[in-house]
Structure formats: structure tokens, C-alpha cells
C-alpha positions as CSV (number, residue, x, y, z in Angstrom):
1,M,1.6,10.2,50.2
2,S,2.1,12.0,47.2
3,P,0.4,9.9,44.8
4,A,2.3,8.1,42.0
5,R,3.5,9.7,38.7
6,T,1.9,8.9,35.5
7,Y,3.2,7.8,31.9
8,F,2.2,7.4,28.6
9,I,4.7,5.7,25.7
10,R,3.8,6.0,22.4
11,T,6.0,4.2,19.9
12,F,6.4,4.8,16.6
13,G,8.4,2.0,13.9
14,C,9.4,-1.9,14.0
15,Q,9.3,-4.2,16.5
16,M,12.4,-3.7,18.0
17,N,11.2,0.1,19.1
18,E,7.8,-2.0,20.5
19,H,10.4,-4.1,22.5
20,D,12.6,-0.6,23.0
21,S,9.3,0.8,24.8
22,E,8.2,-2.6,26.8
23,R,11.4,-1.9,28.2
24,L,11.2,1.9,29.0
25,A,7.4,1.1,30.8
26,G,9.5,-1.8,32.8
27,L,12.0,0.8,33.9
28,L,9.0,3.2,34.9
29,E,6.8,1.8,36.7
30,A,10.3,-0.5,38.6
31,D,11.0,3.3,39.4
32,G,7.0,4.2,40.9
33,Y,5.1,5.3,38.0
34,V,1.8,4.2,37.1
35,S,0.9,3.5,33.6
36,A,-1.5,6.3,32.2
37,E,-4.6,5.5,29.6
38,S,-3.9,8.6,27.1
39,V,-1.6,11.3,27.0
40,D,-4.1,13.7,28.7
41,G,-3.6,11.5,32.0
42,A,0.5,11.7,32.0
43,D,2.8,13.5,33.9
44,V,5.5,11.8,31.4
45,V,5.4,11.5,28.0
46,V,7.6,9.2,25.8
47,L,7.9,9.6,22.2
48,N,10.0,6.4,21.0
49,T,10.4,7.4,17.6
50,C,11.8,5.8,14.3
51,T,13.4,7.4,11.5
52,I,13.4,5.0,7.9
53,R,11.4,6.9,6.4
54,E,10.6,10.9,5.8
55,N,7.1,10.5,7.0
56,A,8.4,9.3,10.8
57,D,10.3,12.7,11.0
58,N,6.7,14.5,10.0
59,R,4.6,12.5,12.0
60,L,7.0,12.7,15.7
61,Y,7.0,16.9,14.8
62,G,3.4,17.1,14.4
63,T,3.1,14.8,17.7
64,L,5.2,17.3,19.4
65,G,2.5,20.2,18.1
66,H,-0.1,18.7,20.0
67,L,2.1,18.2,22.8
68,K,3.3,21.8,23.1
69,S,-0.5,22.6,23.9
70,L,-0.8,20.4,26.6
71,K,2.1,21.1,28.2
72,D,1.9,25.1,28.3
73,S,-2.0,23.9,30.3
74,K,0.2,21.3,31.9
75,P,3.5,23.2,33.0
76,G,4.6,20.2,35.0
77,L,4.4,17.5,32.3
78,Q,7.9,16.1,30.9
79,I,8.1,15.4,27.4
80,A,11.1,13.2,26.4
81,V,12.0,11.8,22.9
82,A,13.6,8.9,22.7
83,G,14.7,5.8,20.1
84,C,16.3,6.4,16.2
85,M,15.5,9.8,15.3
86,A,16.9,11.2,18.9
87,Q,20.1,9.2,17.9
88,K,20.1,11.0,14.6
89,D,19.0,14.3,14.8
90,R,20.0,15.1,18.4
91,G,20.0,18.5,19.1
92,L,17.5,19.5,16.2
93,I,14.7,18.4,18.1
94,Q,15.4,21.0,20.8
95,Q,16.3,23.2,18.3
96,R,12.8,22.8,16.3
97,A,10.9,21.9,19.9
98,P,12.5,23.9,22.7
99,F,10.2,22.5,25.3
100,V,11.4,19.0,25.0
101,D,12.4,18.1,28.6
102,L,14.7,15.2,27.2
103,V,16.0,14.0,23.8
104,F,17.6,10.2,24.8
105,G,19.2,7.6,22.0
106,T,18.7,4.2,21.2
107,H,21.8,3.5,23.7
108,N,20.7,4.8,26.6
109,V,17.5,3.2,27.5
110,A,18.7,2.1,30.8
111,S,18.8,5.3,32.1
112,A,15.6,6.5,31.3
113,S,14.6,6.9,34.6
114,D,17.6,8.6,36.0
115,L,17.2,11.0,32.8
116,L,14.0,12.1,33.8
117,R,14.9,12.8,37.6
118,R,17.8,14.5,36.0
119,S,15.5,17.0,33.7
120,Q,13.1,17.8,36.9
121,L,15.9,19.4,38.4
122,E,18.5,20.5,36.0
123,G,16.1,21.6,33.1
124,P,16.4,20.0,29.3
125,I,18.7,17.4,28.3
126,M,19.8,15.8,25.9
127,E,22.2,12.5,26.0
128,I,23.1,10.4,23.3
129,L,25.6,7.3,23.7
130,E,27.2,6.5,20.8
131,E,27.3,2.6,21.6
132,S,25.8,0.3,24.3
133,E,27.7,0.1,27.3
134,A,26.3,-3.4,27.5
135,F,23.7,-5.8,26.0
136,P,20.2,-4.3,26.9
137,S,19.3,-7.4,28.8
138,A,17.7,-8.3,32.5
139,L,15.9,-4.9,32.1
140,P,12.6,-4.4,33.7
141,V,9.8,-5.2,31.0
142,R,6.1,-4.1,31.1
143,R,4.6,-6.6,28.2
144,D,1.0,-5.9,27.0
145,T,0.3,-9.9,26.5
146,T,0.7,-12.5,28.8
147,W,0.8,-15.4,25.7
148,S,3.7,-14.2,23.1
149,A,7.1,-11.7,24.2
150,W,9.9,-10.9,21.9
151,V,13.6,-11.4,22.4
152,T,16.2,-9.7,21.0
153,I,18.6,-12.0,20.2
154,Q,21.4,-9.4,18.3
155,I,21.3,-5.2,18.4
156,G,22.7,-3.0,15.7
157,C,23.8,-4.1,12.2
158,D,26.9,-4.5,9.9
159,N,25.6,-4.0,6.9
160,K,26.1,-1.2,4.5
161,C,22.9,-1.2,2.9
162,A,22.6,2.1,0.7
163,F,19.4,3.6,2.2
164,C,19.3,2.4,5.4
165,I,20.1,4.7,8.6
166,V,19.9,1.8,10.9
167,P,23.5,1.2,11.4
168,A,24.0,5.0,12.1
169,V,21.8,4.8,14.8
170,R,21.6,1.7,16.2
171,G,25.5,0.8,16.2
172,V,27.3,-2.6,15.1
173,E,25.8,-5.9,15.4
174,I,26.4,-7.6,19.0
175,S,25.6,-10.5,20.1
176,R,23.3,-11.7,23.3
177,P,25.1,-14.6,24.5
178,F,23.8,-18.0,23.6
179,D,23.3,-19.7,27.0
180,E,21.3,-16.5,28.3
181,L,19.0,-16.3,25.7
182,V,18.2,-19.9,25.8
183,D,17.6,-19.6,29.8
184,E,15.1,-16.4,29.4
185,I,12.9,-17.9,27.1
186,K,12.4,-20.5,29.7
187,A,11.6,-18.2,32.0
188,L,9.1,-16.8,29.9
189,A,7.9,-20.2,29.3
190,D,7.3,-20.7,32.8
191,E,5.5,-17.2,33.1
192,G,3.0,-18.9,30.5
193,V,4.7,-17.6,27.0
194,T,3.5,-19.7,23.9
195,E,4.9,-17.5,21.7
196,I,8.5,-15.8,21.4
197,T,9.8,-13.6,18.1
198,L,13.3,-13.6,17.9
199,L,14.2,-10.3,17.1
200,G,17.1,-8.6,15.1
201,Q,18.5,-6.5,12.5
202,N,19.9,-9.8,10.8
203,V,18.9,-12.8,12.6
204,N,21.0,-15.1,10.2
205,S,24.4,-13.7,11.5
206,Y,23.2,-14.1,15.1
207,G,26.2,-14.9,16.8
208,R,29.2,-14.5,14.5
209,D,30.8,-12.0,17.2
210,L,30.2,-14.4,19.7
211,T,32.4,-18.1,17.9
212,K,34.9,-18.2,15.2
213,R,32.5,-21.5,14.0
214,G,30.1,-18.5,12.3
215,P,26.8,-17.9,12.8
216,L,24.9,-19.7,15.0
217,F,21.0,-19.1,15.1
218,A,20.4,-22.4,13.8
219,S,21.9,-23.8,16.9
220,L,19.4,-21.0,18.5
221,L,16.2,-22.2,16.7
222,R,17.0,-25.8,17.5
223,A,17.7,-25.0,21.1
224,V,14.6,-22.9,21.8
225,G,12.7,-26.1,20.0
226,Q,13.4,-28.0,22.7
227,I,11.7,-25.9,25.5
228,D,8.5,-27.1,27.1
229,G,5.7,-24.6,27.1
230,I,6.8,-22.7,23.4
231,R,4.5,-23.7,21.0
232,R,5.7,-21.4,18.2
233,V,9.1,-19.3,17.6
234,R,8.8,-16.4,14.7
235,Y,11.9,-14.5,13.9
236,T,12.7,-11.5,12.2
237,S,14.7,-10.2,10.0
238,P,16.4,-12.4,8.2
239,H,19.0,-11.3,5.2
240,P,19.0,-12.7,2.0
241,K,22.4,-13.1,1.5
242,D,23.4,-14.7,4.7
243,L,20.2,-17.3,4.7
244,R,22.4,-20.5,5.0
245,P,21.4,-24.3,4.1
246,E,21.3,-25.3,7.9
247,T,18.9,-22.5,8.7
248,I,16.6,-23.7,6.3
249,A,17.2,-27.2,7.9
250,A,16.2,-26.1,10.7
251,M,13.0,-24.0,9.6
252,A,12.0,-27.8,8.7
253,E,12.6,-29.7,11.5
254,V,11.6,-27.7,14.3
255,A,8.4,-28.2,15.1
256,N,7.9,-25.4,16.9
257,V,9.2,-23.1,14.2
258,C,6.5,-21.4,12.2
259,E,5.8,-22.1,8.7
260,H,6.9,-18.2,7.9
261,L,9.8,-16.3,6.4
262,H,9.6,-12.7,6.3
263,Y,12.4,-12.2,3.4
264,P,13.3,-8.9,2.1
265,L,13.6,-8.4,-1.9
266,Q,13.5,-4.8,-2.1
267,S,14.3,-4.5,-6.1
268,G,14.3,-7.3,-8.4
269,S,16.9,-5.1,-10.9
270,D,20.4,-7.2,-10.1
271,R,21.6,-3.6,-10.9
272,I,19.7,-1.6,-8.2
273,L,20.5,-4.5,-5.8
274,A,24.7,-4.3,-6.5
275,A,23.9,-0.2,-5.9
276,M,22.0,-0.9,-2.9
277,H,24.6,-3.3,-1.7
278,R,22.5,-5.9,-1.0
279,G,24.8,-9.0,-1.5
280,Y,23.2,-10.7,-3.8
281,T,21.5,-11.1,-7.1
282,A,17.6,-12.0,-7.7
283,S,18.3,-15.3,-9.5
284,R,20.4,-16.3,-5.8
285,Y,17.2,-15.0,-4.5
286,L,14.8,-16.8,-6.3
287,R,17.2,-20.3,-5.7
288,Q,17.0,-19.3,-1.9
289,L,13.5,-19.0,-2.1
290,A,12.8,-22.3,-3.9
291,A,15.5,-24.5,-1.4
292,A,13.0,-22.9,1.6
293,R,9.7,-23.4,0.4
294,A,10.9,-27.3,-0.8
295,A,12.1,-27.8,3.0
296,A,9.1,-26.3,4.0
297,P,6.1,-27.3,1.7
298,D,3.8,-24.8,3.7
299,L,5.9,-22.1,4.0
300,A,4.5,-18.3,3.9
301,V,6.6,-15.7,2.6
302,T,6.6,-12.1,3.2
303,T,8.7,-10.0,1.9
304,D,10.1,-5.7,1.6
305,I,10.0,-4.0,-1.6
306,V,12.0,-0.9,-2.2
307,V,10.0,1.5,-5.5
308,G,12.0,4.8,-7.1
309,F,15.8,4.1,-5.8
310,P,17.7,6.3,-7.4
311,G,19.0,5.6,-10.9
312,E,16.0,2.6,-10.8
313,T,14.7,2.6,-14.7
314,D,11.6,1.4,-16.3
315,D,13.8,-1.8,-16.9
316,D,14.4,-2.1,-13.3
317,F,11.0,-2.1,-12.6
318,E,9.9,-3.9,-14.6
319,A,12.3,-6.5,-13.6
320,T,10.8,-6.0,-9.9
321,L,7.7,-6.7,-11.3
322,E,8.9,-9.9,-12.6
323,V,10.7,-11.4,-9.5
324,A,7.7,-10.2,-7.3
325,A,5.6,-12.8,-9.9
326,A,7.9,-15.4,-10.2
327,A,8.2,-15.6,-5.8
328,E,4.6,-15.6,-5.3
329,F,4.7,-13.5,-2.2
330,D,1.6,-14.0,0.5
331,S,2.2,-10.3,1.2
332,A,5.0,-7.6,0.9
333,Y,5.3,-4.3,2.5
334,T,6.3,-1.8,-0.1
335,F,8.2,1.6,0.2
336,I,8.5,4.6,-2.0
337,F,12.3,5.7,-1.3
338,S,12.7,8.2,0.9
339,P,16.6,9.7,1.2
340,R,17.5,9.8,4.6
341,P,20.1,11.8,5.6
342,G,23.6,10.4,6.8
343,T,22.4,7.6,3.9
344,E,25.1,7.1,0.8
345,A,21.7,6.7,-0.7
346,A,20.6,10.3,0.0
347,A,23.6,11.9,-1.7
348,F,22.8,10.8,-5.3
349,T,20.1,13.6,-6.2
350,D,21.1,13.6,-9.7
351,R,19.6,10.2,-9.8
352,F,16.4,10.7,-7.6
353,V,13.1,9.3,-9.5
354,P,10.3,11.4,-10.1
355,A,7.5,11.1,-7.2
356,D,4.8,10.8,-10.5
357,V,6.9,8.2,-11.8
358,T,7.8,6.2,-8.6
359,A,4.1,6.7,-7.4
360,E,2.8,4.9,-10.7
361,R,5.1,2.4,-10.3
362,F,3.9,1.9,-6.9
363,E,0.5,0.7,-7.7
364,R,1.5,-1.8,-10.7
365,L,3.6,-3.0,-8.1
366,K,0.5,-3.2,-5.3
367,I,-1.7,-4.9,-8.4
368,V,1.3,-7.8,-8.5
369,L,1.4,-8.4,-5.0
370,E,-2.4,-8.1,-3.9
371,R,-2.9,-10.6,-7.1
372,S,-0.8,-13.5,-5.7
373,A,-1.6,-12.8,-2.0
374,L,-4.8,-13.1,-2.4
375,A,-4.2,-16.8,-5.0
376,K,-2.5,-17.6,-1.6
377,H,-5.2,-17.3,0.5
378,R,-7.9,-18.8,-1.7
379,G,-5.5,-21.8,-1.6
380,R,-6.4,-22.0,2.1
381,V,-10.3,-22.1,1.9
382,G,-11.5,-25.4,3.1
383,R,-8.0,-26.3,5.6
384,T,-8.2,-26.4,9.0
385,E,-5.9,-24.0,11.0
386,E,-4.9,-23.2,14.2
387,V,-5.2,-19.6,15.3
388,V,-4.1,-18.4,18.6
389,V,-6.4,-15.6,19.4
390,E,-5.2,-11.9,19.9
391,G,-8.7,-10.5,20.7
392,A,-12.1,-9.4,19.6
393,S,-12.1,-7.5,15.9
394,R,-11.9,-3.6,16.7
395,R,-14.4,-3.5,13.6
396,D,-16.7,-6.5,15.0
397,A,-17.0,-7.2,18.5
398,T,-18.9,-10.7,17.7
399,Q,-15.8,-11.8,15.7
400,M,-12.5,-12.9,17.4
401,T,-9.2,-12.3,15.5
402,G,-6.3,-15.0,15.3
403,R,-3.2,-15.5,13.6
404,T,-2.2,-19.2,11.9
405,R,1.3,-20.3,12.0
406,Q,1.9,-18.3,8.8
407,H,1.0,-15.5,10.3
408,K,-2.1,-14.6,8.4
409,L,-5.1,-13.1,10.3
410,V,-8.4,-15.0,10.4
411,H,-11.6,-13.7,11.5
412,F,-14.0,-15.7,12.8
413,P,-17.2,-15.7,14.5
414,S,-17.1,-16.6,18.5
415,E,-18.2,-15.9,21.5
416,P,-15.1,-14.3,23.6
417,L,-12.0,-16.0,23.5
418,A,-9.1,-15.0,26.1
419,P,-6.0,-13.5,24.0
420,G,-3.6,-16.6,24.2
421,T,-6.6,-18.7,23.3
422,Y,-5.1,-21.4,20.8
423,A,-8.4,-22.7,18.4
424,D,-8.6,-24.6,15.3
425,V,-10.7,-22.9,12.8
426,V,-11.5,-24.3,9.2
427,I,-11.2,-21.5,6.4
428,T,-14.5,-20.3,4.5
429,G,-13.1,-17.1,2.6
430,A,-10.5,-15.5,1.4
431,A,-9.3,-11.7,0.8
432,P,-5.6,-10.4,0.1
433,H,-5.2,-9.4,3.5
434,H,-7.0,-11.8,5.9
435,L,-9.0,-14.9,6.2
436,V,-12.1,-15.7,7.3
437,G,-13.4,-18.8,9.1
438,E,-15.4,-21.0,11.9
439,L,-14.7,-22.2,14.9
440,V,-14.1,-25.9,15.1
441,A,-12.6,-26.7,18.4
442,V,-10.4,-24.8,21.1
443,T,-7.8,-26.6,21.7
444,A,-5.6,-25.0,24.2
445,R,-6.4,-22.4,26.9
446,P,-4.0,-19.9,27.8
447,R,-1.7,-20.9,30.9
448,H,-0.5,-18.2,32.6
449,K,-0.8,-18.4,36.2
450,T,-1.2,-14.5,36.8
451,R,-1.0,-11.6,35.1
452,I,2.8,-10.4,35.5
453,P,3.2,-6.9,35.2
454,L,6.4,-6.6,35.0
455,A,8.9,-9.3,34.1
456,V,12.7,-9.2,33.3
457,A,13.5,-8.6,29.4
458,A,14.1,-11.2,27.4
459,G,16.7,-9.6,25.4
């Protein structure tokens, strides 16, 4: 009997891609493959790609360059490129890297095993579907953790943000049926999962395509809140233009919905927000943020901000600094504008902001954001926080690392604790990007019965 073929998946990009990689791993293992510890030990290497920013392209082709030498020394190695860049670039990948055996897009995940078999027999294959034939549920999934899980509630996006390639590579919004989601989350809870993250390109619009009554996201939060065993519910990403009062109420009233709102600002300039087609103004953004904080006083708020969108003037950037300071974010993901072919903003070449200007603005914005992040963290010193343990610190094995309900990273000295353990930690110190503390008590041990390497995907 020949040994099982081995696979290795490298994931670039967002949580949606991470969850797609779990599905790919689940499909391969259901087909008899075994996970390899590294690229060198794999018979199949899958690169699940991102295309949000230009450096994602560079990372892919840099990785493929390294894989070419490995393939030259190991002729039986199969290399597959999946995900958003495959959906966007299609034949360009095999043109630039002709040694790639398989290119398949975001809507082809369920066919991965079959496509790899065909590639062995037929040679290089490119298969890109323009839309999903069905919602990618009920696929096997291989999770790295037993206590947390992603649940895709919606795929695609109907927004037309000028800088974003996602609608082109993920398609139109499709919501997963409400009852199926609830049943899957119940099944996850039965397996021992205690924390779930609801995923969608715009979770606030979940269900808009399922009913004439409007979005169902608030109802979904309330339904998940009734599921025994689920201690924490997170979600990403909401769109500010679609944040509704009933969602704010559900966030505040459902006990297991975490006090964390990721709320992408993108710019504080109304002129730039209009050019981006974001659908809100800075004042409306701040009003909604104030309403959310009034309803949930311990709410942590994170955001996304783009610097150097085409046409951004000094006054536009100053407006962003003012809104960022007023919003007092707990943390932020900041990006320098990167033109993506196929987006509206990529054509604004006559309005591109010089690189040295955007770099200087980027550094100024970081100062404002880190100042508010540190202030927020210092305000938690002396408090006792519930954390869920993620494992030992990568820098110091004597320290454990966990996350609070507000998704803040906490390092604390302790004997080894199993990932998924819940503990109370008193916060003793603060930095802009993490907290430090002392263990008070372990409050709950992981409750999974056995490690389940394969399960039905929750989305």
C-alpha cells in the first residue's frame, strides 16, 4: 500500500481566506491526504491568495519563485494557486509561473480534490467559476483549534467601494439560510467550541436577500445568544452605512456577544468618503459610534483607515486625523492606498498622491492612533478581565497569551494552560498593542471530548 499523499496550505489575507483554507484542508483529508509539517515535506502545496493590496501580488510571486526550485528537485510536487488573486489574475499566473499545476478561484473550493487529480493526468489546469453554484456549506473542514470556529454567514459583496476588488473576486452577496446557520453553530457547540466568529464582507446586510423584511443580522445575534455552550460571539466586518439600531441593541443585550466592534472608517473626509462611495459622512459615523458606545459602555472599537486615496489633500487628511482623535479607537489597521486593477480608483492616475506625502501622513496617523490605543489600554489597568487562552507566548514560553472579550491581547505568567481555557487575569500593565497581567483563577477548562480533525463546515 503506497503512503498517503501529503499537503501543505499557505494562506494569505483575511479571515475569509483562513476559513476557505480550513475547507480546503478538510476536503484534502477527506480524500486521504495527510497534513505535512512544511512545504518541503508536501506532495501538494496550495497557496490560498489575497489580492486586496499590491504587496499581496509580490508575496505570491516571491513564494512561487522559491517553490520552483523545490519543484525542480521534486518533479512529482503539485503546486496549486487558489483564492482571490487566482480569481482576478487567471491566466497571468500560469504565464508568469508556467510550472504551476493548478489555478482555481474563490468559487471552486469544493472542486479542489477533483481538480488536483485531473491535473495529475492532464497537466496544468485553470478553472475559474464566475459565481458559486451553491453556498459553500456542508464541506469538510480542518480546524487548528477545538474551542473556536469561523462561521461564514454570507459570501460576496454588493457594495461598490471605489478602492475595493472584493466584489469582483467574491461575487454578489449571498446569505446562508438562517436555520442552517443556527443548526451548524449548535453542532459546533456540541463539539466543544465556545467561541464563534460570524464572517461576511458586510455582516450588517446579512439576510437582505432572504426576506423582504430587511437584514436579519440582529435576529441572528439573538438566536446565537440562546445556544448553550457558546460563551463568545464575534463578527466581522460590518459596514457603517448599514449599522442599524436593532443591531446595536442586540450587541448590548445579548450576553455572549463580545464587547468589540470593528468599524471601518476608511477616511474622515466627507469629500473622500463620497469619492470612495462609502455611503456615510464623518458626522454620521461618529453619531453611530456614540450610539453603540452608549448602549455598550465597555465597547472596544477597532477600525480600518486608508491613507493617500487619489485626490486626498492636506485638508482631507487633517479631517481624518480629527475624526480618528475624536473616535478614540482601541486599535486600527492602517493602509497606504494601493491601486488594484479592475477597481474604479485604479483609473484615477492623475490624482495619485506622491509616495513621500502618503508615507509622511501614514506616520502622523500612527501617532494619533497609538496615543488613543495606549490611553484605552491604560484605562484597563487594575481591572480583572476574562481571557480565553490561545497558547504560550511565542517570545517567552513562561508566559501564556489570551484574548479578552474586547479582543485585547494579554500576556501573563503561568504554568502551561490548554488553549481554550478561560481564566480571570488582573491587568497590571499596558502597551499600545497588548496588555500584561497576573493570573487570578482558571474559571473553565476546554470541554471538547476529543480532538475532531474533520467536521462539517459552519459556513
